[in-house]
C-alpha positions, 0 to 999 in steps of 0.5 A: 329595185327594192330588196325586201326581206321576208321575216315571216318565218323568223322571230323578231324581238325588240332589243332596244326601244325606238329612239330618234334617228339624228343627223350629225348635229343631233337633230331628228332626221325627217323623211325627204318626201313627207317630212315625217320624223324618223326613228331607229329601233334595234331588233334581234332576228332569230331563225333556224340558222342563228340570230342577228341584231339589226337596226331598223328605221321607220318614219311617222309616229314613234313605234310603240314597242318595248324591249323583249317584246316580239314584233312584226316588221311590215315591208322590211327593206334592205338598203345596201350602201357604200361611202368613203371606202366603207359599206354595209346594209341599212334596214327600213320598215314601213311599220314595227308593231306588236306581233299577234300570237299567230304571227309568232313562229318558234325558231 
């Protein structure tokens, strides 16, 4: 089962530009099935309840976004994980792109 997060009523702003997602040896990770390179982009998500910073992974071409830019996230998926007594939630999106004016909602 996939858990998708609806960000349509949230303002999403880039807080750290896209960087290579790397493994423990410092090499860029690639998607298992396709071999596409993976990228990590940090965003700040704001709604009426407050804000939160998350890191979003994408695969393919490097997202062309800049710090401070309002963006939209296509198919944002929450991926709960647990390993060695630690746990959390990772986030993955099909695409991160500049938001259109109509897509930006005031919080």
